[in-house]
C-alpha positions in Angstrom: 0.0 0.0 0.0 2.5 2.3 0.7 4.0 1.5 -3.0 0.8 2.4 -4.3 0.7 5.9 -2.2 -2.9 4.2 -0.8 -3.8 4.8 2.9 -5.0 1.9 4.8 -8.1 3.9 5.7 -9.0 4.2 1.7 -9.2 -0.1 1.5 -12.8 -1.3 1.7 -12.1 -4.8 -0.3 -10.0 -7.7 0.7 -9.4 -10.8 -1.7 -7.4 -14.0 -1.7 -7.4 -17.6 -2.5 -10.7 -19.9 -0.7 -8.4 -22.7 0.4 -5.5 -21.7 2.5 -5.8 -18.1 3.8 -9.3 -18.6 5.2 -7.8 -21.0 7.6 -4.6 -19.1 8.6 -4.9 -15.4 8.1 -8.7 -14.6 7.5 -9.5 -11.6 5.3 -11.2 -9.9 8.5 -7.9 -10.4 10.4 -6.0 -8.1 7.6 -8.7 -5.4 7.5 -8.8 -5.1 11.0 -5.1 -4.8 11.0 -5.2 -2.4 8.4 -7.9 -0.5 10.3 -10.2 -1.2 7.0 -13.6 -0.7 6.6 -14.2 -3.9 4.6 -17.3 -3.8 2.6 -16.1 -6.8 0.6 -14.2 -9.9 0.9 -14.2 -13.2 -1.0 -11.8 -15.9 -2.4 -11.6 -18.5 -5.3 -9.6 -21.1 -5.7 -6.6 -21.9 -3.8 -2.9 -21.2 -3.9 -1.5 -20.4 -7.4 -4.8 -20.5 -9.1 -6.7 -18.6 -6.3 -3.8 -15.6 -6.6 -4.4 -15.6 -10.5 -7.8 -15.4 -9.8 -8.0 -12.4 -7.5 -8.3 -9.8 -10.1 -11.2 -11.2 -11.5 -12.7 -11.1 -8.2 -11.6 -7.5 -7.2 -12.8 -6.5 -11.0 -16.5 -7.7 -10.1 -16.2 -5.8 -6.8 -15.1 -2.7 -8.2 -17.2 -2.7 -11.3 -20.3 -3.3 -9.1 -19.5 -0.5 -6.6 -19.1 -2.8 -3.8 -15.4 -1.8 -3.0 -13.4 1.4 -4.3 -9.7 -0.2 -3.3 -9.0 -3.8 -2.9 -6.2 -5.7 -1.6 -4.9 -9.1 -2.7 -2.9 -11.0 -0.4 -1.5 -14.5 0.2 1.2 -16.1 2.4 2.5 -19.3 4.1 4.7 -20.2 6.8 5.6 -23.6 5.1 9.3 -23.2 5.6 8.9 -23.3 9.5 5.6 -25.3 10.1 6.2 -28.9 11.0 4.7 -30.5 8.1 5.2 -27.4 5.5 3.4 -27.8 2.4 3.1 -31.6 2.8 0.4 -31.3 5.6 -2.1 -29.1 3.2 -3.2 -32.1 1.2 -4.5 -33.8 4.4 -7.5 -31.8 3.4 -8.7 -34.4 0.9 -10.2 -37.3 2.8 -9.5 -40.1 0.1 -5.7 -38.9 -0.1 -5.2 -39.5 3.6 -7.0 -42.8 3.5 -6.0 -44.4 0.1 -2.6 -42.6 -0.8 -0.5 -41.5 2.3 -0.6 -44.8 4.2 1.0 -46.4 0.9 3.7 -44.0 0.6 2.2 -41.7 -1.9 2.7 -38.8 0.5 4.0 -35.5 -0.8 4.2 -33.4 -4.0 7.7 -34.4 -5.2 6.0 -37.9 -5.3 3.2 -36.8 -7.0 5.1 -34.8 -9.7 7.8 -37.7 -9.9 5.1 -39.9 -11.2 4.1 -37.4 -14.1 7.8 -37.1 -14.7 8.7 -40.7 -15.3 5.7 -40.8 -17.7 6.8 -38.2 -19.6 10.6 -39.0 -19.7 9.3 -42.5 -21.0 7.8 -40.9 -24.0 10.4 -38.2 -24.3 13.9 -39.1 -22.6 15.5 -36.0 -23.5 13.8 -33.9 -21.1 16.0 -35.0 -18.1 18.4 -32.5 -19.9 15.8 -30.1 -19.9 15.1 -30.6 -16.3 18.5 -29.6 -15.7 18.6 -26.8 -17.9 15.6 -25.3 -16.0 17.1 -25.9 -12.8 20.4 -23.8 -13.8 18.2 -21.3 -15.7 16.2 -20.2 -12.5 19.1 -20.1 -10.4 20.8 -17.8 -12.8 17.9 -15.6 -12.7 17.6 -15.9 -8.9 21.3 -14.6 -8.8 20.2 -11.4 -10.5 18.2 -10.2 -7.0 19.3 -9.9 -3.8 15.9 -11.1 -2.4 16.1 -14.8 -3.5 16.3 -17.6 -1.0 18.5 -19.6 -3.0 22.0 -17.9 -2.9 24.4 -21.0 -4.1 24.3 -21.4 -7.9 23.3 -24.3 -9.4 25.5 -25.8 -12.2 24.9 -28.7 -14.5 27.3 -30.6 -12.1 25.8 -29.8 -8.9 22.6 -30.6 -10.6 23.4 -34.2 -11.6 25.3 -34.5 -8.2 22.2 -33.5 -6.1 20.2 -36.4 -4.4 17.2 -38.0 -5.5 14.3 -36.8 -3.7 11.4 -39.1 -5.8 12.7 -40.8 -8.9 13.6 -38.9 -11.3 13.2 -35.7 -9.3 16.4 -34.4 -7.8 16.8 -31.6 -5.0 17.0 -29.0 -7.7 14.0 -30.0 -9.4 11.8 -29.4 -6.7 10.7 -25.8 -5.3 12.2 -23.8 -2.3 10.2 -24.5 1.0 9.6 -20.7 2.2 7.8 -18.5 4.9 6.7 -15.3 3.4 3.8 -13.2 2.2 2.8 -10.5 -0.4 -0.1 -8.5 -1.8 -0.9 -6.1 -4.5 -3.9 -3.6 -4.6 -6.4 -3.1 -7.3 -8.4 -0.2 -7.6 -10.2 1.8 -10.7 -8.3 3.3 -13.3 -9.2 7.1 -12.3 -7.8 6.4 -9.1 -4.9 4.5 -10.1 -3.8 7.8 -12.0 -3.2 9.4 -8.6 -1.2 6.7 -7.1 2.6 7.2 -6.2 3.7 4.4 -8.9 2.9 3.9 -12.3 -0.1 1.6 -12.7 0.0 -1.8 -14.1 -2.9 -2.6 -15.9 -4.8 -6.3 -15.4 -5.7 -7.3 -19.2 -7.2 -10.5 -18.3 -7.7 -13.0 -15.2 -9.1 -16.6 -16.1 -9.7 -19.4 -14.0 -10.4 -23.0 -15.5 -11.7 -25.8 -12.8 -11.9 -29.0 -14.9 -14.6 -31.7 -13.6 -11.7 -33.8 -11.6 -11.2 -33.3 -7.9 -7.9 -32.6 -5.6 -8.3 -36.4 -4.3 -8.3 -37.7 -8.0 -6.0 -35.4 -10.1 -2.5 -36.9 -9.4 -3.4 -40.7 -9.4 -6.8 -40.9 -11.5 -6.3 -38.8 -14.1 -6.3 -40.4 -17.5 -3.3 -38.4 -19.1 -0.4 -37.9 -17.0 1.3 -35.8 -19.5 -1.3 -32.9 -19.9 -1.9 -30.4 -16.7 -5.8 -29.9 -16.4 -7.1 -26.6 -17.2 -3.8 -24.9 -18.4 -5.2 -24.7 -22.0 -8.6 -23.7 -21.3 -7.3 -20.8 -18.8 -5.0 -19.5 -21.5 -7.3 -19.6 -24.3 -9.9 -17.5 -21.9 -7.1 -15.2 -20.9 -5.9 -14.1 -24.6 -9.4 -13.5 -25.5 -10.2 -11.5 -22.6 -7.0 -9.3 -23.4 -7.2 -9.4 -27.1 -3.7 -10.3 -27.6 -1.8 -13.3 -29.0 0.9 -15.6 -27.3 3.2 -13.6 -30.1 2.5 -10.4 -28.0 3.9 -11.7 -24.7 7.5 -10.3 -23.5 7.7 -12.8 -20.6 5.9 -15.7 -18.5 6.0 -16.1 -15.0 5.2 -19.8 -14.7 4.0 -21.8 -11.8 7.6 -23.9 -11.6 6.7 -26.3 -8.6 8.6 -28.3 -10.4 10.9 -28.8 -13.4 8.3 -31.0 -15.0 5.4 -28.5 -14.2 7.3 -26.1 -16.2 7.9 -28.3 -19.3 4.3 -29.2 -19.3 2.8 -25.9 -18.9 5.0 -24.6 -21.7 3.0 -27.3 -23.7 -0.6 -26.9 -22.1 -0.4 -23.0 -22.6 0.4 -23.3 -26.3 3.9 -21.9 -26.8 4.9 -25.3 -28.2 3.1 -29.0 -29.2 2.6 -31.4 -27.3 6.1 -33.6 -26.1 7.7 -30.4 -27.7 8.6 -28.7 -24.1 11.9 -30.2 -23.6 13.0 -29.2 -27.0 11.4 -25.7 -26.6 13.7 -25.5 -23.1 16.8 -26.5 -24.7 16.7 -24.3 -27.6 16.9 -21.5 -25.4 13.3 -20.0 -26.0 12.9 -19.4 -22.5 16.2 -17.7 -21.3 16.4 -14.0 -21.0 17.4 -13.4 -24.7 14.9 -16.0 -25.9 11.3 -15.9 -27.4 9.7 -16.0 -23.9 11.6 -15.4 -20.9 10.5 -17.2 -17.8 10.4 -16.5 -14.3 13.2 -13.6 -14.6 13.2 -13.6 -10.6 14.1 -17.7 -10.2 10.7 -18.4 -9.5 9.5 -21.1 -7.1 12.9 -23.3 -7.8 15.0 -20.4 -6.7 13.4 -17.2 -5.3 10.8 -18.5 -2.9 7.9 -21.0 -2.7 4.7 -18.9 -1.8 2.6 -20.3 -4.4 2.8 -17.6 -7.0 2.2 -14.2 -5.4 5.9 -13.4 -5.9 5.4 -14.2 -9.8 2.7 -11.3 -9.5 5.2 -9.0 -7.8 8.0 -9.8 -10.3 5.6 -9.2 -13.1 4.6 -5.8 -11.8 8.5 -5.1 -11.4 9.3 -5.9 -14.6 6.5 -3.9 -16.1 7.5 -0.8 -14.1 11.5 -1.1 -15.2 12.1 -1.7 -11.6 13.5 -5.5 -11.6 17.1 -4.2 -11.2 19.8 -6.2 -12.8 17.3 -8.7 -13.8 15.6 -6.4 -15.9 14.1 -7.2 -19.5 14.4 -4.6 -22.2 11.2 -2.7 -22.1 8.7 -5.6 -21.5 5.1 -4.3 -22.3 2.7 -7.3 -21.6 3.4 -10.5 -19.5 1.9 -13.5 -17.9 1.4 -15.2 -14.5 0.0 -18.7 -14.5 -1.1 -20.5 -11.3 -1.2 -24.2 -11.2 -3.4 -25.5 -8.0 -4.2 -29.1 -9.5 -6.6 -29.4 -11.0 -7.8 -25.4 -11.0 -5.5 -23.4 -13.6 -5.3 -19.6 -13.3 -3.7 -17.1 -16.1 -3.2 -13.6 -15.5 -2.3 -11.1 -18.2 -0.4 -8.0 -17.2 0.1 -4.8 -19.1 1.5 -1.3 -19.1 
């Protein structure tokens, strides 16, 4: 709010996800500590998809006259909480009953299943996993705020322990404590803000008809992420742009395999071509589609994507320091929450 030059007393709306924040830092807690007279609060989906859908909810409040300034926030204490992110999936009864007792207990195991299936079809993808780990580390070194400070090289990648075959330590996101927020208001109010506003050109959410209990084990296709294509198509249509108009993508990189699958699902390359797209250098800073310019979840922090939104804003304002791209105009942020998927399009 200080960055925006907006007083806490102006806030009358609070938005976050609907799965994590209501149980840890509820909207009324945030509003009370801000001293905000809350007229509107809600959430959608959870985690990354919920963060990408937050502007959709804020827009509805602003357009309907239900709020004039909306704070969208998200945070986790999974770096210090005893169960970390692994305890979150205890919310699914079937997962507790049919998966965890037999060793299928945590996110690395879930995505290792998908990675092994993908490698069976595309063995060259192992080199792409390593390339992504190194790339994210290099991007993270360009900001003093990143959690991972020791550079990852190809040698250190291949020497790192296997967490869940075929995924190694550096294939997996960090575990973090932290929070982030952004402020949404009308275009007329934004003109008077302290910093140049960044415009939300689209906010789209896809929620395919499969449950969180089922998505990792009962999904018929383990090489296609549910909802990614649908949400991307909707977001591009709302923003009235093409993929070629995008100057960067802050992609939800919980694991290297999820990054590869999203490049395909979002339509930047064809099915089975994600590894080649990475290895050909298209996702590097000087490539066709620079991704996760701050280091992403793999090397910056794991706050389920709120940091991706903040990085996108920094890039569009020209405030990314040593990691700044050359004059970006439009970019996307994606949120993967399995089975939900969100896409946010931001522009100058």
